[in-house]
TORMARKE-681100 format. One line per 3 residues: number of its first residue (from 1); their letters; for each residue x, z, y negated of N, C-alpha, C. Coordinates in steps of 0.2 Angstrom, whole numbers, always signed. Last residue first. Layout:
<atoms>
NUM) a) X,Z,Y,X,Z,Y,X,Z,Y | ...
</atoms>
This chain:
<atoms>
342) nlm) -110,-64,-211,-112,-69,-216,-108,-76,-215 | -104,-55,-203,-109,-59,-200,-111,-64,-205 | -87,-50,-201,-92,-51,-205,-97,-56,-202
339) lak) -76,-48,-193,-82,-44,-191,-88,-46,-196 | -66,-55,-198,-69,-58,-192,-75,-54,-190 | -62,-48,-209,-67,-54,-211,-70,-57,-204
336) hgg) -52,-39,-205,-59,-37,-205,-64,-43,-206 | -41,-51,-198,-43,-44,-200,-50,-43,-200 | -37,-63,-192,-39,-63,-199,-42,-56,-202
333) aay) -31,-62,-180,-29,-67,-184,-31,-66,-191 | -37,-51,-174,-30,-51,-174,-27,-57,-179 | -50,-55,-175,-48,-50,-179,-40,-50,-180
330) kec) -50,-66,-166,-52,-67,-173,-49,-62,-177 | -48,-58,-154,-43,-64,-156,-44,-66,-163 | -59,-50,-154,-52,-47,-155,-47,-52,-157
327) lnf) -69,-59,-152,-69,-55,-158,-62,-52,-160 | -66,-64,-139,-66,-69,-145,-65,-65,-152 | -67,-52,-132,-61,-56,-132,-60,-60,-138
324) anr) -81,-50,-134,-76,-45,-136,-69,-48,-137 | -86,-61,-127,-88,-59,-134,-82,-55,-137 | -82,-58,-114,-79,-64,-118,-81,-63,-125
321) mhr) -89,-47,-112,-82,-46,-112,-79,-52,-115 | -102,-52,-112,-100,-47,-117,-92,-46,-117 | -101,-61,-100,-103,-63,-107,-100,-58,-113
318) qgs) -99,-52,-90,-94,-57,-92,-95,-60,-99 | -110,-44,-90,-104,-41,-91,-99,-46,-93 | -121,-53,-87,-120,-50,-94,-113,-47,-95
315) ggy) -113,-66,-77,-118,-62,-79,-116,-59,-86 | -103,-75,-71,-107,-77,-77,-113,-73,-79 | -97,-69,-61,-101,-74,-60,-106,-76,-65
312) lms) -90,-57,-64,-86,-63,-62,-90,-69,-61 | -99,-47,-68,-92,-47,-71,-88,-54,-70 | -111,-48,-61,-111,-47,-69,-104,-48,-72
309) klk) -107,-49,-48,-110,-55,-51,-110,-54,-59 | -101,-36,-46,-97,-42,-45,-100,-48,-49 | -113,-29,-48,-107,-28,-52,-103,-34,-52
306) sed) -121,-33,-37,-123,-34,-44,-117,-33,-49 | -113,-28,-27,-114,-36,-28,-116,-37,-35 | -115,-15,-28,-108,-18,-29,-109,-25,-30
303) nry) -130,-11,-37,-126,-11,-31,-119,-14,-33 | -135,-9,-50,-139,-8,-44,-135,-7,-38 | -124,+0,-61,-126,-6,-58,-131,-5,-52
300) nhv) -120,+7,-76,-123,+8,-70,-126,+1,-67 | -104,+8,-85,-111,+5,-84,-113,+6,-77 | -91,+13,-83,-96,+17,-86,-103,+14,-84
297) nqf) -81,+4,-78,-80,+11,-77,-86,+15,-79 | -83,-9,-82,-79,-8,-76,-80,-1,-73 | -89,-9,-94,-92,-13,-88,-89,-11,-82
294) ygt) -80,-1,-101,-87,+1,-101,-90,-3,-95 | -68,-9,-101,-68,-3,-97,-75,+0,-97 | -72,-20,-110,-70,-21,-103,-71,-15,-98
291) van) -73,-12,-122,-78,-16,-119,-77,-17,-112 | -60,-6,-123,-66,-2,-123,-72,-5,-120 | -51,-16,-123,-52,-12,-117,-58,-8,-117
288) yag) -53,-20,-136,-55,-25,-131,-56,-21,-124 | -48,-9,-143,-55,-11,-144,-57,-15,-138 | -34,-9,-138,-39,-4,-136,-46,-5,-137
285) fvt) -30,-20,-145,-30,-20,-138,-34,-15,-135 | -32,-15,-158,-36,-21,-156,-36,-21,-148 | -30,+3,-158,-28,-4,-159,-33,-9,-157
282) glt) -32,+16,-156,-33,+14,-163,-31,+7,-164 | -24,+17,-142,-27,+21,-147,-26,+18,-154 | -16,+7,-134,-24,+7,-135,-27,+11,-140
279) tdm) -3,+10,-134,-5,+3,-134,-12,+2,-135 | -2,+24,-132,+1,+21,-138,-2,+13,-139 | -17,+29,-125,-10,+27,-124,-8,+24,-131
276) lqs) -31,+32,-123,-27,+37,-128,-19,+35,-127 | -38,+25,-114,-38,+23,-121,-34,+27,-126 | -36,+32,-102,-33,+25,-103,-33,+22,-110
273) qst) -45,+43,-104,-37,+44,-104,-34,+37,-105 | -58,+41,-115,-55,+39,-109,-48,+40,-109 | -62,+43,-129,-61,+49,-124,-58,+47,-118
270) kay) -65,+32,-136,-62,+38,-140,-60,+43,-135 | -71,+22,-128,-65,+20,-132,-61,+26,-135 | -82,+30,-124,-77,+28,-119,-70,+26,-123
267) tyv) -89,+30,-136,-87,+36,-133,-81,+35,-128 | -92,+16,-137,-87,+20,-142,-85,+26,-139 | -100,+14,-126,-94,+11,-126,-89,+14,-131
264) qdc) -110,+23,-130,-107,+24,-123,-100,+21,-123 | -115,+17,-141,-112,+24,-142,-108,+25,-136 | -120,+5,-136,-114,+5,-140,-111,+11,-141
261) tnl) -131,+11,-129,-126,+7,-125,-119,+7,-129 | -139,+15,-139,-136,+20,-135,-130,+17,-131 | -142,+3,-145,-138,+8,-149,-135,+13,-144
258) fra) -150,-2,-135,-144,-6,-137,-139,-1,-141 | -160,+7,-134,-156,+6,-128,-150,+3,-130 | -167,+6,-146,-163,+12,-145,-158,+11,-139
255) sie) -165,-10,-154,-168,-6,-149,-163,+0,-148 | -168,-14,-171,-163,-14,-166,-166,-8,-160 | -177,-13,-181,-178,-18,-177,-173,-18,-171
252) dre) -172,-2,-189,-178,-1,-185,-180,-7,-180 | -161,-7,-195,-160,-3,-189,-166,-2,-185 | -156,-20,-202,-163,-18,-201,-163,-14,-194
249) dtk) -145,-26,-207,-145,-19,-207,-152,-16,-206 | -143,-40,-206,-147,-37,-212,-148,-30,-212 | -135,-40,-195,-133,-44,-201,-137,-41,-207
246) lse) -142,-34,-185,-136,-31,-187,-134,-34,-194 | -153,-43,-184,-154,-37,-187,-148,-33,-189 | -145,-54,-179,-148,-55,-185,-150,-48,-188
243) lte) -142,-49,-167,-136,-50,-171,-139,-51,-178 | -154,-48,-161,-151,-41,-162,-145,-43,-167 | -157,-61,-160,-162,-57,-164,-158,-50,-166
240) knp) -148,-66,-151,-148,-68,-158,-152,-64,-163 | -143,-53,-139,-147,-59,-141,-146,-60,-149 | -136,-42,-136,-139,-45,-131,-142,-52,-133
237) ama) -121,-36,-142,-127,-38,-144,-130,-43,-139 | -108,-32,-140,-113,-30,-135,-120,-33,-137 | -100,-37,-150,-98,-39,-143,-104,-38,-139
234) lqi) -106,-30,-161,-106,-37,-161,-105,-40,-154 | -103,-17,-157,-110,-19,-158,-110,-27,-158 | -89,-17,-157,-93,-15,-151,-100,-18,-152
231) lqk) -86,-19,-171,-84,-24,-166,-88,-23,-159 | -91,-8,-177,-94,-14,-178,-93,-19,-173 | -83,+2,-171,-90,+2,-170,-93,-4,-171
228) lep) -71,-3,-177,-71,-3,-170,-79,-2,-168 | -73,+0,-190,-72,-7,-188,-73,-8,-180 | -73,+14,-190,-79,+10,-192,-79,+3,-190
225) dsi) -60,+16,-185,-65,+18,-181,-72,+14,-184 | -49,+2,-188,-52,+8,-190,-58,+10,-185 | -35,-5,-180,-42,-6,-181,-45,+1,-183
222) rik) -18,-12,-180,-23,-7,-180,-30,-9,-182 | -9,-21,-168,-13,-22,-174,-18,-16,-174 | -1,-20,-157,+2,-18,-163,-2,-18,-169
219) awh) -9,-25,-147,-7,-18,-146,-3,-15,-153 | -9,-38,-150,-15,-34,-151,-13,-27,-151 | +4,-42,-145,+2,-43,-152,-4,-38,-154
216) nyr) +2,-39,-132,+7,-35,-135,+6,-36,-143 | -7,-49,-129,-9,-42,-128,-4,-37,-132 | +0,-61,-131,-6,-59,-135,-8,-52,-135
213) eet) +11,-61,-122,+12,-61,-130,+6,-59,-134 | +4,-60,-110,+9,-55,-112,+10,-55,-120 | -3,-73,-111,-7,-66,-110,-2,-60,-112
210) eqt) +7,-82,-111,+2,-82,-117,-1,-75,-117 | +13,-80,-99,+17,-79,-105,+12,-78,-111 | +2,-83,-90,+6,-76,-90,+10,-75,-96
207) ltr) -1,-96,-93,-6,-91,-95,-2,-84,-95 | +10,-102,-88,+9,-103,-95,+4,-97,-97 | +9,-99,-74,+15,-97,-78,+14,-97,-85
204) tin) -4,-105,-72,-3,-98,-72,+3,-95,-75 | +0,-119,-72,-5,-116,-77,-4,-108,-77 | +9,-120,-62,+11,-122,-69,+6,-118,-74
201) lir) +1,-117,-51,+6,-112,-53,+9,-114,-60 | -9,-127,-51,-11,-120,-52,-5,-116,-54 | +0,-138,-49,-4,-138,-55,-6,-131,-57
198) kaq) +4,-135,-36,+9,-136,-41,+5,-135,-48 | -9,-136,-29,-5,-130,-29,+0,-130,-35 | -11,-150,-31,-16,-145,-34,-13,-138,-35
195) elr) -1,-155,-24,-1,-157,-31,-6,-152,-34 | -5,-151,-11,+1,-149,-14,+1,-150,-21 | -18,-157,-10,-17,-150,-10,-11,-148,-13
192) qpl) -13,-171,-10,-18,-168,-15,-18,-161,-16 | -6,-171,+3,-3,-172,-4,-7,-170,-10 | -18,-167,+11,-12,-163,+11,-8,-164,+4
189) nat) -35,-168,+9,-29,-172,+9,-23,-167,+7 | -47,-162,+7,-43,-160,+13,-37,-164,+14 | -54,-156,-7,-50,-161,-4,-47,-158,+2
186) hml) -63,-153,-21,-64,-153,-14,-59,-158,-11 | -53,-148,-35,-56,-153,-32,-57,-151,-24 | -56,-135,-47,-52,-138,-42,-56,-143,-39
183) hia) -54,-128,-63,-59,-131,-59,-55,-135,-54 | -50,-112,-69,-47,-119,-67,-52,-122,-62 | -54,-101,-82,-56,-104,-75,-53,-111,-75
180) ntp) -53,-88,-89,-48,-94,-89,-49,-97,-82 | -60,-76,-89,-63,-82,-91,-59,-89,-91 | -57,-62,-89,-58,-66,-83,-62,-73,-84
177) nlm) -50,-53,-99,-51,-60,-100,-52,-64,-93 | -46,-40,-88,-45,-43,-95,-45,-50,-95 | -53,-27,-79,-52,-35,-79,-52,-37,-86
174) ntc) -47,-11,-77,-51,-16,-82,-49,-23,-80 | -42,-1,-70,-45,-6,-67,-49,-11,-71 | -34,+8,-77,-42,+9,-77,-45,+4,-74
171) fpr) -22,+5,-73,-23,+12,-75,-30,+13,-75 | -21,-9,-71,-21,-4,-65,-24,+3,-67 | -29,-22,-78,-25,-16,-80,-26,-10,-75
168) vpt) -28,-38,-73,-31,-32,-72,-26,-26,-74 | -31,-55,-76,-27,-49,-77,-31,-43,-76 | -35,-69,-68,-38,-63,-70,-33,-57,-70
165) yal) -40,-85,-68,-34,-81,-69,-37,-75,-72 | -51,-92,-56,-50,-88,-62,-44,-84,-63 | -55,-107,-50,-50,-102,-49,-49,-99,-56
162) sic) -69,-115,-42,-65,-113,-48,-60,-107,-46 | -79,-127,-36,-74,-123,-34,-70,-121,-41 | -96,-125,-43,-90,-129,-41,-85,-124,-39
159) ksg) -112,-119,-40,-105,-118,-43,-100,-122,-39 | -124,-122,-34,-124,-119,-41,-117,-118,-44 | -125,-125,-21,-125,-131,-26,-125,-128,-33
156) dhs) -124,-116,-12,-131,-117,-14,-131,-122,-19 | -112,-111,-9,-114,-116,-4,-122,-117,-6 | -98,-109,-21,-105,-108,-19,-107,-113,-13
153) tsa) -83,-101,-25,-87,-107,-25,-94,-105,-22 | -67,-95,-31,-74,-94,-28,-77,-101,-28 | -52,-86,-33,-55,-92,-31,-62,-91,-28
150) flf) -43,-77,-44,-50,-76,-41,-53,-83,-39 | -27,-71,-45,-31,-77,-45,-38,-76,-41 | -20,-58,-55,-24,-60,-49,-26,-67,-50
147) qdi) -8,-46,-61,-11,-53,-62,-14,-55,-55 | -8,-30,-69,-7,-35,-63,-10,-41,-64 | +1,-23,-82,-5,-27,-80,-3,-31,-74
144) kdd) +6,-7,-90,+7,-13,-86,+0,-16,-84 | +13,+2,-102,+7,-1,-100,+8,-7,-96 | +25,+6,-107,+23,+9,-101,+16,+6,-98
141) rgi) +29,-1,-119,+34,+2,-114,+31,+3,-108 | +19,-15,-122,+23,-10,-125,+28,-7,-120 | +14,-21,-107,+12,-21,-114,+15,-14,-117
138) rie) +20,-33,-95,+21,-26,-98,+19,-26,-105 | +14,-40,-80,+14,-40,-87,+15,-33,-90 | +22,-43,-65,+18,-39,-69,+19,-41,-76
135) kpl) +22,-56,-52,+25,-53,-59,+20,-49,-62 | +15,-60,-41,+21,-55,-40,+23,-52,-47 | -3,-61,-40,+4,-64,-42,+9,-58,-42
132) kat) -14,-60,-27,-10,-56,-32,-4,-60,-34 | -30,-68,-24,-22,-68,-23,-19,-64,-28 | -46,-70,-16,-41,-68,-21,-34,-67,-19
129) lyv) -60,-79,-13,-54,-76,-10,-49,-75,-16 | -78,-80,-10,-72,-79,-14,-66,-77,-10 | -94,-87,-11,-88,-84,-7,-82,-84,-11
126) hrg) -112,-87,-11,-106,-87,-15,-100,-84,-11 | -120,-86,+1,-121,-91,-5,-115,-92,-9 | -118,-76,+9,-113,-82,+10,-115,-87,+5
123) gdv) -126,-66,+6,-126,-68,+13,-122,-74,+14 | -123,-63,-7,-129,-66,-5,-129,-69,+1 | -105,-65,-6,-111,-62,-9,-117,-66,-7
120) fga) -90,-61,+2,-95,-66,+1,-101,-62,-2 | -71,-61,+2,-78,-58,+3,-83,-63,+2 | -55,-55,+2,-59,-60,+3,-66,-57,+4
117) ydf) -40,-50,-7,-46,-48,-4,-50,-55,-3 | -25,-55,-7,-28,-49,-9,-34,-47,-5 | -10,-64,-3,-17,-63,-2,-19,-56,-4
114) san) +2,-67,-15,+1,-64,-9,-7,-63,-9 | +14,-79,-23,+8,-75,-23,+7,-72,-16 | +26,-85,-22,+22,-86,-28,+16,-81,-29
111) agi) +32,-83,-10,+36,-81,-15,+31,-81,-22 | +16,-84,-3,+23,-83,-1,+27,-80,-7 | +4,-95,-7,+6,-89,-4,+13,-89,-2
108) ind) +2,-109,-9,+4,-105,-15,+7,-98,-12 | -2,-116,+1,+3,-119,-3,+6,-115,-8 | -13,-109,+5,-8,-109,+9,-2,-112,+6
105) ffs) -23,-112,-5,-19,-106,-5,-13,-106,-1 | -30,-123,-1,-25,-124,-6,-20,-118,-7 | -40,-119,+7,-34,-121,+11,-28,-122,+6
102) fid) -53,-116,+3,-47,-111,+1,-41,-113,+4 | -61,-127,+8,-61,-125,+1,-55,-121,-1 | -59,-128,+21,-57,-133,+17,-56,-131,+10
99) snq) -65,-116,+25,-58,-118,+27,-55,-123,+23 | -78,-117,+21,-73,-112,+18,-66,-114,+19 | -83,-134,+19,-82,-128,+23,-77,-124,+20
96) wck) -95,-143,+10,-88,-142,+11,-87,-135,+15 | -107,-155,+9,-105,-148,+11,-98,-148,+13 | -112,-165,-4,-108,-164,+2,-106,-157,+3
93) ykd) -128,-171,-10,-123,-165,-10,-119,-166,-4 | -137,-181,-10,-131,-183,-12,-125,-177,-11 | -149,-174,-8,-146,-178,-2,-139,-181,-4
90) tvv) -148,-158,-16,-150,-165,-16,-147,-169,-10 | -152,-142,-9,-148,-147,-13,-150,-154,-12 | -155,-125,-8,-158,-132,-8,-154,-136,-12
87) glp) -147,-112,+2,-149,-115,-4,-152,-122,-3 | -145,-105,+14,-141,-103,+8,-143,-106,+1 | -153,-100,+28,-153,-104,+23,-149,-101,+17
84) qds) -146,-95,+43,-148,-93,+37,-148,-98,+32 | -141,-97,+56,-147,-101,+54,-150,-99,+47 | -129,-92,+60,-135,-87,+59,-141,-91,+57
81) dtr) -120,-102,+60,-119,-96,+65,-125,-92,+65 | -122,-111,+50,-123,-113,+57,-123,-108,+62 | -131,-109,+36,-126,-107,+40,-127,-108,+47
78) vva) -137,-123,+27,-139,-118,+32,-132,-116,+35 | -145,-131,+14,-139,-129,+16,-139,-123,+21 | -159,-142,+15,-157,-135,+15,-149,-135,+17
75) hfk) -162,-156,+4,-160,-153,+10,-158,-146,+9 | -171,-170,-3,-168,-163,-3,-167,-161,+4 | -177,-183,-2,-171,-182,-7,-168,-175,-7
72) pie) -193,-177,+4,-188,-182,+3,-183,-180,-2 | -198,-167,+17,-197,-167,+9,-191,-172,+8 | -208,-171,+30,-201,-170,+28,-201,-171,+20
69) iep) -221,-164,+38,-220,-168,+32,-213,-167,+30 | -224,-154,+47,-223,-161,+49,-221,-166,+44 | -224,-138,+53,-222,-142,+47,-220,-149,+49
66) imi) -236,-131,+63,-230,-135,+63,-229,-139,+57 | -244,-117,+69,-243,-121,+63,-236,-125,+63 | -254,-113,+82,-247,-115,+81,-247,-119,+74
63) gdt) -267,-110,+86,-263,-105,+84,-256,-107,+82 | -275,-121,+90,-271,-119,+95,-266,-113,+93 | -282,-122,+78,-286,-120,+84,-281,-118,+89
60) pyq) -274,-116,+63,-275,-121,+68,-279,-118,+74 | -281,-109,+48,-278,-107,+55,-279,-112,+60 | -278,-117,+33,-282,-115,+38,-278,-113,+44
57) gfn) -268,-121,+24,-274,-118,+21,-279,-116,+27 | -261,-133,+34,-261,-129,+28,-267,-127,+26 | -263,-142,+45,-260,-136,+46,-260,-131,+40
54) enn) -270,-153,+39,-273,-150,+45,-270,-143,+46 | -261,-157,+29,-268,-154,+27,-271,-150,+33 | -244,-152,+34,-249,-157,+32,-256,-153,+31
51) ytf) -231,-142,+27,-237,-143,+32,-241,-149,+29 | -213,-148,+26,-219,-144,+24,-225,-146,+28 | -195,-147,+29,-202,-149,+30,-207,-145,+27
48) ipr) -179,-153,+26,-184,-148,+24,-191,-151,+25 | -164,-155,+36,-170,-158,+32,-175,-152,+31 | -148,-148,+32,-153,-149,+37,-160,-151,+33
45) kev) -130,-147,+31,-137,-149,+27,-142,-150,+33 | -120,-133,+35,-122,-140,+36,-129,-141,+32 | -106,-122,+37,-112,-124,+34,-114,-131,+35
42) tfd) -97,-110,+46,-98,-116,+44,-105,-117,+41 | -87,-95,+45,-93,-98,+47,-93,-105,+44 | -77,-86,+41,-75,-92,+45,-81,-95,+48
39) lga) -78,-75,+34,-79,-81,+30,-77,-87,+35 | -74,-62,+38,-80,-65,+40,-82,-71,+36 | -61,-58,+36,-66,-57,+31,-73,-59,+32
36) yel) -54,-64,+46,-54,-57,+45,-60,-55,+41 | -55,-78,+43,-58,-75,+49,-59,-67,+49 | -49,-79,+31,-56,-80,+31,-59,-77,+38
33) aea) -36,-76,+35,-39,-72,+30,-47,-73,+30 | -33,-86,+44,-32,-79,+46,-36,-75,+41 | -33,-97,+35,-38,-97,+41,-38,-90,+43
30) snq) -23,-94,+25,-30,-94,+23,-35,-94,+29 | -10,-83,+32,-13,-90,+30,-20,-89,+28 | -7,-70,+35,-2,-75,+34,-4,-82,+31
27) cas) -13,-54,+29,-14,-61,+33,-9,-66,+30 | -13,-43,+23,-8,-43,+28,-8,-50,+32 | -23,-43,+13,-16,-44,+11,-11,-44,+17
24) vdk) -36,-43,+14,-33,-48,+18,-25,-48,+16 | -49,-32,+14,-42,-32,+12,-38,-37,+17 | -65,-39,+10,-60,-36,+15,-53,-37,+13
21) gir) -77,-34,-2,-73,-39,+2,-69,-35,+7 | -84,-25,-10,-88,-29,-5,-84,-33,-1 | -74,-20,-18,-79,-16,-16,-83,-19,-10
18) qwp) -65,-30,-23,-63,-25,-18,-68,-21,-15 | -71,-35,-34,-71,-39,-28,-69,-35,-22 | -70,-25,-44,-76,-26,-41,-76,-30,-35
15) ivs) -56,-14,-41,-58,-20,-44,-65,-22,-40 | -61,+4,-41,-57,-2,-38,-60,-8,-42 | -58,+21,-44,-61,+15,-46,-57,+9,-43
12) gnr) -52,+33,-43,-58,+33,-41,-62,+26,-42 | -39,+34,-47,-43,+35,-52,-50,+34,-50 | -33,+32,-35,-32,+39,-38,-37,+40,-43
9) qrs) -35,+19,-33,-38,+24,-29,-38,+31,-31 | -26,+13,-42,-33,+12,-43,-37,+17,-39 | -14,+18,-38,-16,+20,-44,-24,+19,-45
6) qrs) -13,+11,-26,-13,+18,-25,-16,+21,-32 | -12,-2,-31,-18,+0,-27,-18,+7,-26 | +0,-1,-38,-6,-3,-41,-12,-1,-38
3) inm) +9,+1,-27,+8,+6,-32,+2,+5,-36 | +3,-5,-11,+7,-5,-17,+5,+0,-22 | +4,+0,+6,+0,+0,+0,+4,+0,-6
</atoms>
């Protein structure tokens, strides 16, 4: 067990994908990782049928209802091991197997990265495989950030193959900027896979340098408490109506639930041990960690799958974290005017 993983367990918190996935760090290749995590199933397209007039709306005399009309231009994607339907797609949709989707990792794992976790959501509609990069990012003197690649796709036609560069601050397991997604091709061609792996590594090297420079810069920029409160409200605003009410200072039009949530984020910013370091206390980097830390360590989710979807599959957590990132980027460049609504 590495130091970062020990740190996460001591703090009673783990990265969302580790809650529902399997630890595949000991696996040597993608096939082994998929088998261990229960992702070695296959999928296929099957026709969809509905009932005719005789069978629909009345109970047949023989007690057997048989769907006889095939739905044109649409198919169901079904797991072949369990017959579980995963989604409805058009007849042009091409099914790709997990083994094909994640095979590009085999050209990365080794000196460049190591397997981390693999898992699935909604019975296999969404699948993912993560890898940890060997280099740590250092913010200031003692604040370290681990780097991960979060590869995911869907079997219901809702998502392409994407690879998200995801820095994680081990001290509080905050995911920082999980929005740098690289879209990948479905390919079983070895030369194309090698070229894709080379492209991924080049992009991650660039992102590593940019991320380290950005967060070290943010850690040196001061932000006042009133500005922090304002940034939190802007980042956490759930809709345009709330933003408009903040702009006009019409507090009666702002929900108590929203204000309470903002208070929780601010409390986390001022009291969490991870927010009291030199890199975070009163800094823009700390402001960003306040929002990401709220969704990782404070917000209540229905279950672990809900948390993963919220933070990594385009849910509210990911949207608000993206808002916070953009606001911090603008504040670092232009100061208080970045928080002005006019």
